[in-house]
N, C-alpha and C positions, 0 to 999 in steps of 0.2 A: 626428728625429722620424721616428715610423713612420707611414705613410700607408695606410690601407685601400683597396682600391679598390672602393668602393661608390657606390651613388647612391641614400642613404639618404632623398632627397627623395620617390623613389618605391619603396617597400618592397616591392615584388613583383618586382624586379630578382634573376636567377638567383643573382647573387652571394651574396645575402643570405638568399635563401629566404624575404624577406619579415618576418625576425625583428627586433625593434625593439632585440635586444640589440647589434646592430652601430650604430646610433645612440647608444646609450649609451655604448659602447666608444670613438666616435669623439669623442664630447663630453668624455669622461674625457682622451683625449689632447690634444685643444684647450686644454683649461683647464690642462693642465699647462704649456702653451707661455708662460703667463702670466709666469714665473719670466724669460723672456729678453726682456721688453720692459721698458721704463722708461718709463712715460706713453705708452704705446703705440709706443714707438720701440724697435727694435729693437737689443740688447746682446749682448755675449759676455761672460756674467758671470763665467764660470769664471777670465778671465784679464784681462779689461780696467783693471779698477781696479787691480790688482797689477803691469799691465804686464810680463805673463809669457806672453803668448800665443805660442805655436810656430807655425810656417809653415802648417800645418794649419787651426788653430785661427781665423786670420785671414781664412780663406775660408768659414768653416761658415754665416755669414748668408746667403750665396748661398744654399745648398742649402735652408736652412729657408724663404727667401723662394719658391723655386721649388716646393717642395712643398705649402708652405699655399696657393698659387695653383691648384696642381693638385688640391688636396682641393676647391675651389670648382667647378670643372669636373665632378668624380665625386660631389658630394655638395651640391647648391646651397644647401641649409639653412644650410650653413656661412657664406655670404656675410657677413650681419650682423657676424659675430665676426671674421672674418679681414680684412675690406677697411680697416676703420678702422686696424688694426695696419700692415697694407701701405701705406696712403696716407701716414700719419704719418712712417712709417720711411723711405719714398720721399723725402718732403721734407727730410728730415734728412741723407739721404744726399747728395742733390742740393745742400743748403749746404755739404757736405764735399768738393765735388768741383771745387773751381775755385783749386787751391793748384798750388804747384810751379812750375817755371819755365816750364812749358807752361800753366799755369793750368788745366788738366786732370786734376790728380793727386786721387786722392780718398783721404780719410783713413779711420780705422777708428772712431775712438770718436764717434758720431751723437750721444750725449747730451750733449756738451759744445759749448762754443761755440768756434769757431775751429778752426783745424787742430792735430791731434797729432802732426804730423811724422811720421806712419807712414804708409808707402806701399808698393805692391807688388802682384802679381798680385792676391793674394787680397783686397785693398781695392778694386780696379777691378771683379772679379768682384762681390763684396757690391752695390756701389751698381748696377752695371748689372742684376743679377739681380732686386734688390728694386724699382727703378724700371719696369722693363719687367713685372714681375709685375702692375702695376695694370693692364696691358692685358688681363687674362685673359679678360676678358669677350668680348673682340673674336676669340678664336680658337676652334677646334674642340678637343673632348674629345681625349685621348690615343687613338690607333688600337690595334686589337688585330688579331690575325691572322685576325678573322671580319669586320672593317671597314675595310680599308685597309693594314693592316700589311703590310711587304713583306720583313722578316727571315726568312731561312729557315735552318732549323737544318743544321749539316754536321758529323756525328759525327767526321769525320776532318779537320777543320778544323786547319790546321798541319802537317798531314803530307805535303802534295802528293799526296794521293789522292782519289779520288772515293769510296772504299767506308770503312766503319766498320772501325776498326782492332781485331781480335781480340786477346784476352787471349795471351799467350805459352802455350804448351803445355809443361808440365811432367810428368815421370813420376810416379807414386805414390811417396811415403816408404817406403823398406825397413828392416829392422831395423837393416842395416849403417849407412844414414844416421844412425839415431837413435844408435848406437853412436858414431860418428864425431864427432856434434856433441856428445856428451856428453864424450868425451875432449877436444875443442877448446875447450869451455865450461871444464871442470876445468884445462888449460894457462894459459887467460887469465887464471881466478882467483887461479892458483899466483902467475901473473909479477905480478899486482897487489899480491898479499900481499909478495912478495918487494921490489917496487920500494918498497913502504911502509915495510917494515922496512929497507932501504937508507938511505933518507932520513931515516929517525928516528935511525938509528945513525949 
């Protein structure tokens, strides 16, 4: 789900220039999430019913919960739409987290009764993220570079240096370079044709 960084409750925010269209767009995105809820309980509709979820899909509910909760912080008017879904989903997730030998193993399919016998990192992430998303009203909104963010960009990250890495210098292309490239290209094409002929014959 795509989340816009807007505070649509106050349409004077600089991110939106006070335009109502951002509220309309976010409403459209939120309404589209209905497909991922069965009676307000989150479900991975692409694969749960067919038992074909891959490793990635088994963690998708975690991201959906996280970003829906963050949407509340950025656009408080969405609370009445989002919180009932997160609350119902959290209760369902909790009911599916008392299984396995340790009695702390979470399942994946929250819309059914009992354990689905599916477990792993993705299932644990989904349950944790959905349950803790219900605490969103007790935390501050995400920070930016202007209000507490500490991440600093480094164009040379990973190179071991402190300076930006400049692009390698190359000499201008000459007529000889073009002729050589043409001959090399023709040679490769001829080799491909001969190789194809050899395989067919």
